VOZA-739047 format. One record per residue: x, y, z of N, C-alpha, C in turn; residue in one letter. Coordinates in steps of 0.05 Angstrom, whole numbers, padded with zeros to 5 digits, always signed. Example, Ala and Ser with C-alpha at 12.3 -4.5 7.8 and 13.67 -1.06 7.14 Angstrom:
BEGIN
+00264-00114+00156+00246-00090+00156+00264-00066+00156a/+00257-00045+00142+00273-00021+00143+00258+00001+00157s/
This chain:
BEGIN
+02012+01985+01944+02032+01967+01950+02040+01971+01985m/+02039+01955+02009+02044+01960+02033+02074+01950+02035r/+02086+01974+02047+02115+01975+02050+02122+01974+02084v/+02136+01952+02091+02138+01950+02121+02170+01949+02128a/+02178+01952+02153+02202+01941+02166+02194+01924+02189t/+02202+01897+02181+02200+01876+02201+02224+01864+02219l/+02223+01853+02235+02245+01840+02249+02263+01825+02233r/+02251+01815+02204+02261+01799+02190+02273+01815+02171q/+02268+01839+02163+02279+01861+02147+02261+01873+02128g/+02266+01893+02115+02241+01911+02100+02232+01893+02078p/+02208+01898+02073+02193+01882+02059+02165+01892+02052a/+02156+01887+02025+02132+01888+02012+02109+01864+02024v/+02086+01872+02036+02072+01857+02044+02046+01849+02028l/+02039+01824+02025+02019+01812+02009+01999+01795+02026s/+01978+01786+02015+01964+01768+02032+01981+01740+02036d/+01996+01737+02020+02014+01711+02017+02038+01713+02043a/+02044+01738+02050+02064+01741+02070+02082+01764+02067g/+02109+01762+02069+02125+01792+02071+02150+01781+02053a/+02151+01797+02030+02170+01788+02007+02194+01814+02008h/+02213+01803+02023+02237+01817+02031+02248+01836+02005l/+02254+01861+02019+02271+01882+01996+02294+01876+01998l/+02309+01885+01974+02340+01890+01978+02353+01912+01998p/+02337+01935+02002+02344+01957+02018+02322+01968+02038m/+02336+01985+02052+02317+01991+02076+02296+02008+02065p/+02272+02011+02078+02248+02024+02070+02257+02051+02061v/+02272+02068+02081+02284+02099+02072+02295+02105+02050g/+02311+02082+02044+02324+02082+02013+02297+02075+01996e/+02282+02059+01995+02266+02060+01977+02243+02077+01976l/+02240+02094+01994+02225+02118+01991+02238+02136+01976v/+02266+02142+01981+02282+02158+01968+02284+02156+01938g/+02282+02129+01927+02280+02127+01897+02252+02143+01885l/+02233+02144+01900+02207+02160+01884+02192+02137+01876g/+02164+02145+01881+02145+02124+01877+02148+02107+01853l/+02151+02114+01827+02155+02097+01805+02170+02075+01806d/+02196+02086+01815+02218+02069+01815+02216+02049+01837r/+02207+02057+01863+02197+02038+01885+02178+02021+01874a/+02160+02025+01864+02138+02006+01854+02150+01983+01835l/+02171+01993+01821+02182+01970+01803+02199+01952+01819e/+02214+01963+01843+02230+01947+01860+02210+01930+01877v/+02186+01938+01883+02167+01925+01901+02154+01902+01882g/+02153+01911+01858+02142+01888+01839+02165+01860+01837a/+02190+01867+01837+02209+01845+01837+02206+01833+01859a/+02208+01842+01885+02206+01835+01911+02182+01815+01915a/+02156+01821+01905+02131+01807+01903+02135+01779+01884l/+02147+01781+01868+02156+01757+01850+02176+01735+01864a/+02184+01744+01886+02203+01724+01904+02184+01711+01923r/+02188+01689+01934+02175+01674+01955+02179+01691+01981p/+02146+01693+01991+02147+01709+02018+02157+01691+02038p/+02164+01705+02064+02169+01695+02093+02143+01705+02106v/+02138+01689+02127+02121+01687+02143+02125+01717+02165g/+02104+01726+02174+02104+01745+02199+02081+01745+02210y/+02083+01757+02237+02060+01765+02255+02063+01790+02260v/+02040+01802+02272+02037+01832+02279+02059+01840+02296e/+02068+01821+02312+02089+01833+02334+02114+01833+02316a/+02116+01823+02293+02143+01833+02279+02143+01860+02267d/+02124+01874+02266+02123+01901+02254+02138+01921+02270l/+02161+01938+02253+02176+01958+02272+02166+01982+02258l/+02174+02004+02270+02176+02033+02252+02184+02029+02223l/+02161+02040+02212+02166+02034+02181+02195+02041+02165p/+02198+02067+02179+02228+02079+02170+02232+02099+02183y/+02257+02114+02191+02268+02139+02201+02263+02163+02184k/+02244+02179+02191+02243+02202+02168+02262+02220+02173p/+02274+02237+02152+02289+02260+02165+02280+02281+02180p/+02257+02291+02175+02240+02313+02190+02212+02301+02190s/+02200+02310+02213+02168+02307+02215+02157+02338+02222v/+02138+02340+02205+02119+02363+02212+02094+02361+02213r/+02079+02371+02238+02055+02366+02241+02036+02387+02239d/+02018+02382+02221+01998+02407+02215+01975+02405+02238f/+01952+02428+02227+01930+02427+02241+01910+02435+02224v/+01896+02414+02211+01876+02417+02187+01845+02412+02193t/+01843+02402+02214+01813+02392+02220+01807+02419+02240f/+01780+02433+02229+01769+02456+02241+01755+02448+02266e/+01743+02427+02269+01730+02418+02290+01750+02413+02319s/+01774+02403+02305+01794+02398+02331+01805+02419+02339h/+01808+02441+02321+01819+02466+02334+01802+02479+02351v/+01778+02481+02348+01753+02490+02360+01754+02479+02390e/+01755+02454+02393+01752+02438+02416+01774+02440+02429g/+01796+02434+02420+01823+02435+02443+01836+02463+02446v/+01822+02482+02433+01830+02512+02443+01812+02515+02469r/+01790+02504+02471+01777+02510+02499+01789+02491+02524r/+01800+02467+02514+01811+02454+02537+01839+02458+02542s/+01858+02465+02522+01885+02472+02528+01892+02504+02528v/+01879+02521+02514+01892+02545+02511+01869+02563+02524d/+01849+02554+02538+01825+02567+02550+01813+02593+02533n/+01811+02583+02508+01802+02604+02488+01777+02594+02475a/+01765+02605+02458+01738+02593+02441+01740+02601+02410s/+01726+02588+02396+01730+02593+02372+01751+02587+02353g/+01755+02588+02326+01780+02581+02308+01791+02612+02302v/+01818+02613+02306+01831+02637+02301+01829+02648+02272p/+01825+02670+02261+01823+02679+02234+01850+02668+02220e/+01871+02669+02234+01895+02661+02217+01895+02629+02213a/+01881+02619+02225+01882+02588+02217+01877+02586+02191w/+01857+02598+02184+01842+02601+02152+01862+02611+02132y/+01881+02625+02136+01900+02633+02123+01923+02613+02110d/+01934+02596+02125+01947+02573+02116+01950+02547+02133a/+01962+02526+02123+01962+02506+02133+01984+02505+02154p/+01985+02512+02180+02000+02518+02201+02011+02491+02207t/+02036+02491+02217+02054+02464+02222+02071+02475+02245f/+02084+02451+02260+02110+02454+02275+02124+02430+02271y/+02148+02432+02280+02164+02403+02275+02166+02390+02307f/+02161+02368+02296+02166+02349+02329+02192+02332+02320t/+02194+02319+02340+02221+02302+02348+02219+02281+02330n/+02240+02273+02308+02242+02251+02295+02261+02229+02308p/+02275+02237+02331+02286+02218+02344+02268+02200+02370h/+02246+02211+02367+02226+02198+02392+02200+02185+02378a/+02209+02169+02355+02186+02152+02340+02185+02130+02344l/+02160+02113+02351+02159+02087+02355+02139+02069+02335y/+02146+02046+02331+02131+02033+02311+02109+02019+02328g/+02091+02005+02313+02063+01993+02322+02072+01971+02347p/+02058+01982+02368+02055+01957+02390+02082+01970+02403g/+02095+01988+02401+02121+01997+02420+02103+02012+02439a/+02110+02005+02470+02098+02016+02493+02106+02047+02489p/+02089+02063+02506+02095+02096+02505+02100+02098+02533i/+02115+02110+02539+02117+02118+02575+02107+02144+02574r/+02093+02145+02595+02082+02173+02602+02102+02189+02612r/+02108+02219+02605+02124+02236+02617+02119+02236+02652p/+02143+02239+02662+02140+02234+02692+02125+02253+02704a/+02121+02280+02697+02106+02298+02713+02079+02303+02703t/+02073+02281+02676+02044+02290+02661+02023+02274+02677c/+02007+02284+02680+01976+02273+02688+01955+02274+02667r/+01959+02285+02649+01935+02289+02630+01950+02277+02599a/+01952+02258+02595+01965+02242+02571+01939+02237+02554l/+01948+02242+02527+01926+02241+02513+01938+02232+02480d/+01922+02216+02464+01930+02210+02436+01920+02230+02416f/+01927+02229+02396+01920+02241+02372+01924+02229+02348e/+01895+02223+02336+01894+02206+02309+01900+02226+02285l/+01917+02216+02272+01927+02230+02245+01935+02216+02227e/+01935+02223+02203+01948+02214+02177+01973+02220+02165v/+01991+02211+02164+02018+02223+02151+02019+02217+02119g/+02034+02238+02111+02041+02233+02080+02066+02234+02083v/+02081+02213+02065+02115+02207+02062+02122+02222+02032v/+02141+02238+02031+02149+02246+02014+02169+02226+01993l/+02168+02222+01971+02186+02204+01954+02203+02227+01939g/+02199+02252+01938+02216+02269+01923+02214+02291+01938a/+02234+02315+01942+02237+02341+01953+02241+02360+01932g/+02245+02383+01948+02243+02413+01930+02237+02437+01944g/+02242+02458+01929+02238+02483+01942+02211+02496+01929s/+02200+02511+01936+02177+02532+01923+02160+02513+01905d/+02152+02487+01914+02133+02469+01897+02108+02485+01897l/+02098+02476+01864+02069+02484+01861+02057+02459+01875s/+02028+02463+01874+02013+02444+01888+02012+02418+01869e/+02016+02418+01842+02024+02399+01825+02046+02384+01828a/+02067+02399+01834+02090+02387+01840+02091+02373+01866e/+02077+02384+01889+02075+02373+01912+02059+02344+01910a/+02037+02347+01896+02022+02321+01894+02038+02298+01880e/+02054+02304+01864+02073+02286+01848+02096+02278+01866a/+02104+02292+01886+02124+02283+01906+02117+02260+01925a/+02086+02260+01925+02080+02242+01946+02085+02214+01944i/+02100+02197+01962+02104+02172+01957+02079+02154+01971f/+02070+02164+01994+02050+02142+02005+02040+02155+02034g/+02024+02136+02044+02009+02148+02071+02015+02128+02093y/+02008+02135+02116+02014+02118+02141+01998+02132+02168t/+01994+02118+02184+01977+02126+02208+02001+02138+02231i/+01992+02163+02242+02010+02175+02260+01990+02183+02288v/+02003+02174+02310+01990+02183+02337+02007+02198+02357n/+02002+02225+02347+02019+02247+02359+02006+02249+02395d/+02026+02235+02405+02022+02232+02437+02022+02260+02447w/+02004+02268+02464+02008+02298+02477+02005+02294+02508s/+02021+02308+02523+02016+02315+02548+02004+02338+02554a/+01982+02337+02560+01964+02364+02553+01969+02381+02576r/+01976+02371+02603+01982+02398+02623+02004+02406+02620d/+02026+02392+02608+02053+02406+02605+02050+02424+02578l/+02041+02413+02560+02031+02427+02535+02010+02461+02539q/+01993+02452+02561+01977+02479+02568+01995+02499+02584s/+02013+02492+02595+02034+02511+02609+02051+02524+02590r/+02065+02507+02573+02083+02520+02560+02070+02540+02537e/+02048+02532+02520+02039+02549+02505+02027+02574+02514m/+02027+02580+02544+02025+02604+02552+02047+02624+02545q/+02068+02615+02538+02093+02629+02534+02090+02637+02507v/+02076+02626+02485+02075+02631+02462+02092+02623+02438g/+02104+02600+02449+02120+02586+02438+02117+02554+02445l/+02117+02537+02422+02112+02513+02426+02091+02501+02404g/+02082+02473+02413+02088+02457+02432+02116+02449+02437p/+02124+02444+02457+02156+02433+02464+02152+02407+02480a/+02157+02407+02505+02157+02382+02523+02129+02369+02519k/+02110+02382+02515+02085+02372+02513+02082+02351+02490g/+02100+02358+02476+02094+02334+02444+02117+02320+02440k/+02144+02326+02447+02169+02318+02441+02178+02292+02449d/+02162+02277+02469+02170+02255+02478+02163+02226+02460f/+02142+02227+02448+02135+02201+02434+02114+02211+02412a/+02120+02197+02382+02096+02197+02366+02104+02169+02355t/+02077+02158+02350+02076+02127+02339+02071+02129+02312s/+02081+02113+02298+02080+02115+02263+02077+02080+02259v/+02060+02082+02234+02056+02056+02225+02025+02048+02218g/+02018+02020+02214+02040+02002+02216+02059+01995+02190p/+02055+02008+02168+02067+02010+02143+02063+02032+02126w/+02071+02035+02106+02068+02059+02082+02054+02041+02067i/+02030+02055+02059+02014+02050+02034+02017+02068+02012v/+02029+02056+01990+02035+02080+01967+02015+02091+01957t/+02021+02114+01942+01996+02131+01937+01981+02122+01915a/+01989+02100+01898+01973+02095+01877+01950+02079+01887d/+01951+02063+01914+01935+02049+01926+01911+02063+01937e/+01914+02097+01942+01894+02115+01951+01890+02135+01940l/+01881+02133+01913+01874+02156+01891+01853+02176+01908p/+01834+02166+01925+01821+02184+01933+01821+02180+01960a/+01819+02211+01978+01826+02202+02007+01805+02213+02028l/+01776+02200+02019+01755+02207+02036+01756+02177+02051d/+01775+02179+02072+01778+02149+02091+01765+02152+02114l/+01754+02132+02120+01743+02134+02153+01765+02131+02166d/+01768+02143+02194+01784+02143+02212+01769+02141+02240c/+01784+02126+02257+01774+02118+02277+01787+02113+02304r/+01788+02115+02330+01801+02111+02348+01783+02098+02375v/+01802+02079+02387+01785+02068+02409+01807+02069+02433s/+01800+02070+02457+01816+02064+02479+01808+02038+02495v/+01820+02016+02500+01816+01992+02515+01793+01983+02501n/+01785+01986+02473+01766+01970+02456+01744+01986+02454g/+01741+02011+02471+01715+02027+02469+01714+02052+02452e/+01703+02056+02432+01701+02080+02412+01703+02101+02429p/+01719+02120+02415+01718+02146+02427+01716+02166+02404v/+01730+02163+02383+01725+02183+02363+01720+02172+02337g/+01714+02189+02312+01714+02181+02289+01707+02200+02268r/+01715+02204+02248+01720+02225+02228+01722+02214+02203d/+01724+02232+02180+01733+02222+02153+01759+02239+02147r/+01775+02230+02134+01795+02248+02128+01793+02266+02107l/+01770+02264+02091+01763+02285+02072+01748+02312+02091s/+01749+02314+02118+01743+02334+02137+01768+02354+02134s/+01793+02350+02124+01809+02362+02126+01807+02391+02110m/+01814+02415+02124+01809+02443+02109+01830+02442+02089h/+01853+02438+02091+01876+02435+02074+01885+02407+02060w/+01890+02408+02040+01897+02382+02023+01924+02376+02028t/+01935+02353+02027+01962+02346+02026+01980+02360+02011f/+01975+02364+01980+01992+02381+01965+01993+02413+01975p/+01974+02419+01990+01971+02447+01995+01988+02446+02017e/+01992+02429+02039+02007+02428+02057+02034+02425+02050m/+02046+02405+02034+02070+02402+02022+02080+02427+02011i/+02065+02441+01992+02077+02464+01981+02080+02489+01999a/+02065+02485+02021+02068+02512+02042+02093+02505+02054y/+02100+02474+02063+02122+02468+02077+02143+02481+02062a/+02140+02474+02036+02169+02480+02016+02174+02511+02009a/+02154+02521+02016+02154+02555+02009+02175+02568+02022r/+02192+02584+02003+02219+02592+02019+02238+02576+02035d/+02233+02548+02031+02249+02533+02042+02254+02506+02030s/+02256+02482+02041+02263+02460+02029+02252+02432+02041v/+02243+02421+02027+02229+02392+02037+02245+02369+02019v/+02250+02346+02034+02268+02324+02021+02252+02300+02022v/+02261+02280+02002+02242+02255+01998+02250+02240+02025a/+02228+02232+02040+02226+02218+02071+02217+02236+02088g/+02211+02261+02082+02203+02277+02101+02172+02265+02103d/+02162+02271+02130+02135+02257+02139+02121+02283+02149l/+02097+02287+02137+02079+02310+02140+02052+02297+02150l/+02047+02301+02178+02023+02293+02191+01998+02307+02187a/+01977+02298+02179+01949+02318+02178+01942+02334+02200s/+01954+02328+02228+01941+02344+02248+01914+02322+02253g/+01906+02324+02276+01888+02312+02288+01853+02313+02275t/+01842+02292+02269+01820+02290+02262+01799+02299+02281t/+01777+02311+02269+01757+02318+02287+01737+02298+02303g/+01719+02304+02313+01700+02280+02322+01708+02260+02344g/+01727+02270+02358+01738+02262+02377+01763+02244+02368g/+01780+02259+02352+01809+02250+02344+01825+02250+02370g/+01820+02263+02390+01834+02267+02413+01815+02273+02440c/+01823+02266+02464+01811+02268+02486+01810+02298+02490l/+01828+02311+02489+01827+02347+02488+01802+02357+02480a/+01796+02353+02450+01769+02360+02438+01748+02354+02454e/+01748+02332+02467+01718+02321+02477+01719+02342+02503l/+01742+02340+02519+01740+02357+02546+01737+02385+02535w/+01744+02396+02516+01735+02426+02510+01702+02427+02504g/+01692+02408+02493+01666+02413+02480+01647+02407+02507r/+01660+02384+02531+01641+02372+02549+01644+02391+02574r/+01670+02406+02577+01669+02424+02598+01683+02401+02627g/+01689+02379+02617+01702+02362+02639+01717+02345+02620e/+01733+02332+02638+01753+02313+02628+01737+02279+02627r/+01720+02282+02608+01707+02258+02597+01710+02248+02575t/+01721+02227+02568+01737+02206+02575+01759+02216+02596p/+01767+02204+02615+01792+02212+02635+01816+02209+02611p/+01838+02229+02624+01865+02224+02611+01872+02197+02614p/+01889+02188+02595+01906+02160+02589+01922+02156+02619l/+01925+02132+02628+01935+02115+02648+01957+02093+02639e/+01976+02086+02649+01993+02065+02647+01969+02039+02643p/+01973+02022+02624+01962+02003+02617+01940+02004+02595g/+01933+02026+02590+01910+02036+02568+01923+02033+02543d/+01908+02016+02526+01912+02014+02495+01900+02026+02479v/+01917+02045+02462+01899+02058+02443+01903+02051+02416v/+01880+02045+02399+01877+02031+02378+01871+02052+02355t/+01886+02055+02333+01876+02072+02310+01870+02060+02288m/+01846+02062+02267+01843+02047+02245+01838+02073+02224e/+01852+02069+02204+01846+02085+02181+01836+02066+02157v/+01813+02072+02142+01806+02057+02122+01831+02059+02101e/+01833+02036+02085+01853+02032+02070+01887+02030+02076g/+01885+02041+02099+01914+02042+02105+01918+02015+02131i/+01912+02015+02152+01910+01990+02169+01903+01999+02196g/+01915+01988+02218+01911+01993+02245+01937+01995+02263r/+01938+02018+02277+01964+02024+02297+01952+02024+02323l/+01965+02005+02339+01959+02005+02369+01988+02008+02387s/+01981+02016+02410+02004+02017+02427+01988+02022+02456a/+02006+02014+02475+01997+02011+02501+02013+02033+02520a/+02000+02050+02542+02015+02071+02554+02035+02052+02577v/+02053+02056+02580+02073+02045+02601+02078+02055+02625a/
């Protein structure tokens, strides 16, 4: 089931159109997957309304957003260009590390992204986000997997020059990341994606830049969720992003491997398009 927020309202999407839901998507997510599927089935039984891609808005407003780093090749390449370091830290293999990003600076599909005023090294990051339909503390991996509601695409926009400076302090990222994250185009419920060996690709202005498979993650989503809940709490609606794919899932990885900024940083007018098999396509232009 594909769940979206449109200008017309929250809806379940089908080939026939948009079937309006009786509640916001965030409330639907809070019901948990099983009950949400029942509500969605009832919506699908009603006549659809038409919609176009431009009607798609941010799918929902998560209470928190955690961003992980689970792709080894991404870590290796980005460390060279952002941290002036090489290799993968041994500690990376110990646990699925994450940081909290800004839940108040989320943008839906097609929403333009303003480059930070002092940034001259703007980058994208191709990620897949998992949406929780239940919460808890100290979850087992089995409990964490049962808490999954669905999946969406996440673009973790990054100001690499700002990030590189602030990471020297040993805390962050902060202003290098908190200005924008794109999410969408909708949420695909977990029952639609039992296997997560998904093709992930990104292009800039129609030119392919990166490609990887989601199965290249070193950590699984249940492992990530369980780690986030350890000695803490996760709640329904929380969004946990996979971290950036390898194979050119961001420009900084390629810069690190090539020793030069090729392709160049994003400029106003550039359009970044991400596609994930089984989920959909997420595009945004730099303003």
